[in-house]
C-alpha positions in Angstrom: 0.3 -10.4 18.1 1.3 -8.4 21.1 0.5 -4.7 21.3 4.2 -3.6 21.0 4.5 -5.4 18.0 1.2 -3.8 16.1 1.6 -0.8 13.7 -1.8 -0.7 12.5 -5.1 -1.8 14.2 -8.5 -1.2 13.4 -11.6 -1.6 15.6 -15.1 -2.5 14.5 -14.6 -0.4 11.3 -18.1 0.0 9.2 -18.3 1.9 6.1 -21.8 2.1 3.9 -22.7 3.5 0.4 -26.6 3.6 0.3 -27.4 0.4 1.6 -24.6 -1.6 0.8 -22.1 -2.3 3.5 -18.8 -1.8 2.0 -16.9 -2.5 5.1 -18.7 -4.4 7.9 -17.5 -4.3 11.6 -13.6 -5.0 10.5 -11.3 -5.5 13.4 -7.6 -6.3 12.2 -4.0 -5.8 13.4 -0.8 -5.5 11.2 2.7 -6.2 12.9 5.7 -4.1 12.3 8.1 -5.6 9.8 5.9 -8.2 8.4 4.2 -8.4 4.9 0.5 -8.9 5.4 -1.9 -10.0 2.5 -5.8 -9.0 2.2 -7.7 -11.3 -0.4 -11.1 -11.8 -1.4 -13.5 -11.6 -4.5 -14.0 -8.5 -6.3 -16.5 -6.1 -4.5 -15.4 -7.5 -1.0 -14.4 -4.2 0.3 -10.6 -4.5 0.3 -10.1 -1.0 -1.3 -12.7 0.5 0.8 -10.9 -0.8 3.8 -7.7 0.9 2.4 -9.5 4.1 1.6 -10.5 4.1 5.5 -7.1 3.6 6.7 -5.8 6.4 4.4 -8.1 8.7 5.4 -10.1 9.0 2.0 -13.3 7.9 3.5 -14.5 8.6 7.2 -15.7 5.6 8.9 -19.4 5.6 10.1 -18.3 3.3 13.1 -14.9 2.1 14.5 -11.5 3.5 15.1 -8.1 3.3 13.7 -4.8 3.6 15.5 -1.3 3.9 13.6 2.0 3.6 15.4 0.7 4.2 19.0 -2.1 7.0 18.1 -5.6 7.5 16.6 -5.7 8.6 13.4 -9.6 8.1 12.7 -10.7 11.0 10.6 -7.6 12.5 9.9 -7.2 13.8 6.4 -5.0 11.9 3.9 -2.1 14.5 3.8 -1.8 14.3 7.4 -1.8 10.5 7.5 0.6 10.4 4.7 3.2 12.7 6.8 2.6 10.3 9.5 4.3 7.5 7.4 1.4 5.5 5.5 1.9 5.7 2.0 -0.2 3.6 -0.6 -0.1 3.0 -4.3 -3.2 2.5 -6.3 -4.5 -0.7 -8.6 -4.1 2.2 -11.5 -1.2 3.9 -11.3 -1.8 7.7 -10.5 1.2 9.5 -12.0 2.2 12.7 -13.5 2.5 12.5 -17.4 4.1 15.7 -18.1 6.7 15.4 -15.4 9.7 13.1 -15.9 10.2 9.5 -14.2 12.6 11.0 -11.9 10.5 14.1 -10.9 7.5 11.7 -10.2 9.5 10.1 -7.6 11.2 13.4 -6.2 7.7 14.8 -5.7 6.7 12.1 -3.6 9.5 12.8 -1.0 8.0 13.7 2.5 9.2 16.5 4.6 10.1 18.7 1.6 10.7 22.3 2.7 8.1 23.6 0.1 7.7 26.9 -1.4 8.6 29.9 0.7 9.8 33.3 -1.0 12.0 34.2 2.0 13.8 31.0 2.2 13.9 30.8 -1.4 16.5 34.1 -1.2 18.0 33.4 2.0 18.1 29.7 2.1 19.3 28.7 -1.5 22.0 26.4 -0.3 19.7 24.4 1.9 17.2 24.2 -0.9 19.9 22.8 -3.3 21.3 20.6 -0.8 17.7 19.0 -0.1 16.8 18.8 -3.9 20.5 17.2 -4.6 19.7 14.7 -1.9 16.3 13.9 -3.3 17.5 13.5 -6.8 20.2 11.2 -5.9 17.9 9.1 -3.5 15.3 9.1 -6.6 18.1 7.6 -8.8 19.2 5.1 -6.4 15.5 3.9 -6.5 15.5 3.8 -10.2 18.3 1.8 -10.5 17.1 -0.8 -7.8 14.1 -1.0 -9.9 15.6 -1.3 -13.3 14.0 1.9 -14.4 17.6 4.1 -14.2 17.6 4.3 -18.1 13.9 6.0 -18.2 14.9 9.0 -15.5 14.5 11.7 -18.0 11.6 10.1 -19.9 7.8 10.9 -19.3 5.8 7.8 -17.9 3.9 7.5 -21.0 6.9 5.9 -22.8 6.8 3.1 -20.0 5.0 -0.2 -20.2 2.1 -1.3 -18.0 4.7 -3.1 -15.8 7.0 -0.5 -15.5 4.3 2.0 -14.7 3.7 -0.3 -11.7 7.2 -0.5 -10.6 7.4 3.5 -10.9 4.3 3.5 -8.8 6.2 1.3 -6.2 9.4 3.5 -6.3 7.1 6.5 -5.6 5.9 5.0 -2.7 9.4 3.9 -1.7 10.6 7.4 -2.2 8.2 8.5 0.6 10.1 6.4 3.3 7.1 5.1 4.5 6.5 3.2 8.1 3.5 1.2 6.6 3.1 0.5 2.7 -0.3 -0.2 1.3 -0.3 -1.7 -2.1 -3.5 -2.3 -3.9 -2.8 -5.0 -6.4 0.7 -4.2 -7.3 0.9 -7.0 -9.8 -2.4 -6.6 -11.6 -1.8 -6.6 -15.7 1.9 -7.5 -15.2 4.1 -10.0 -16.6 5.2 -12.9 -14.5 8.8 -11.4 -14.8 8.2 -8.2 -13.5 5.5 -9.6 -10.7 8.5 -11.5 -9.4 10.7 -8.2 -9.6 8.1 -6.1 -7.6 7.7 -8.7 -4.8 11.3 -9.5 -4.7 11.6 -5.6 -4.0 9.1 -5.5 -1.5 10.5 -8.4 0.3 14.1 -7.1 0.4 12.5 -3.7 1.8 11.1 -5.7 4.6 14.4 -7.3 5.2 16.9 -4.6 5.0 15.0 -1.7 6.1 12.1 -3.3 8.4 9.3 -2.0 6.2 5.7 -3.2 7.2 3.6 -4.0 4.0 -0.3 -4.4 3.8 -0.9 -6.0 0.2 -4.3 -6.4 -1.8 -3.5 -9.2 -4.4 -5.3 -11.8 -6.0 -2.6 -13.9 -7.0 -2.7 -16.6 -4.7 0.6 -18.1 -5.4 2.4 -14.9 -4.7 0.4 -14.2 -1.5 1.4 -17.7 -0.4 5.2 -17.1 -1.1 5.8 -13.7 0.1 3.3 -12.8 2.7 3.6 -13.6 6.5 -0.3 -13.7 7.6 -3.5 -13.3 5.3 -6.7 -11.6 6.1 -9.6 -12.8 3.5 -12.5 -10.4 3.1 -16.1 -11.1 1.8 -19.2 -8.8 1.6 -17.3 -6.2 3.5 -16.7 -8.6 6.5 -13.5 -10.5 7.6 -14.0 -14.3 7.1 -10.6 -15.9 7.7 -7.2 -14.8 9.0 -4.0 -16.8 9.6 -0.7 -17.8 8.0 -0.9 -18.0 4.3 -0.3 -22.0 4.1 -3.3 -22.3 6.5 -5.6 -20.0 5.1 -4.9 -20.8 1.3 -5.5 -24.4 2.3 -8.9 -23.7 4.0 -11.8 -25.1 2.2 -13.9 -22.1 3.0 -11.9 -19.9 1.0 -12.9 -21.7 -2.2 -16.4 -21.4 -1.2 -15.9 -17.6 -1.0 -14.7 -17.4 -4.4 -17.0 -19.9 -6.2 -20.0 -20.7 -4.4 -20.9 -17.3 -2.4 -22.4 -16.7 1.1 -24.3 -19.8 1.3 -21.5 -21.9 1.3 -19.5 -19.8 3.5 -22.3 -20.2 6.1 -22.8 -23.9 5.6 -18.9 -24.4 6.0 
């Protein structure tokens, strides 16, 4: 992977909680306009790695680069403004706001509250609000949620909440989208819809996606490159067919460190 093609790079990232190494010397690259997968057993450090990339945690050691600049130690809101947007394994939505308002809230570069501008720039605010509302409705239509625009999230199924979480991430117009188990607890029909939407975003808009996922059949079908984490470290990486066919992968999931070391 050449540097010109790299949108995200981590160098020797490490993070500990007490005596536990959650992330241990992790160096990786993510290419532009590709879908990358991150797999591994529960507790292997995948979400901790995402938290480092998005500024939730600060690395003890190591550096992070995004779109040509270093972002190590930046707070989450600044990283968000630069174009790294993430979803969570359990959707974090505003349950007293409508489905559409949940999307509009996520739009980047909103003008925000300003008393002076509210008086003298009302037309600008109204145009921006109308633009975001129209874009939000387009995204809901694409996800099959348009009929729920005026409802609250509690009226949606678990799978639909996952779709709404994805829609909110799309609304932010990310350069890099980090998805933490977008298919967890979702029916096979909605899993297919979620990943087809992700694939279409990559094909039509050149979006780069980095996904934590446990469904290996989905990883094989939709990703271009796969990283495998275990015990905080990267053990394997490569095209999905090669990685998923490697006997060491089963050793990681089934037999633990001893089998990996012997492989």
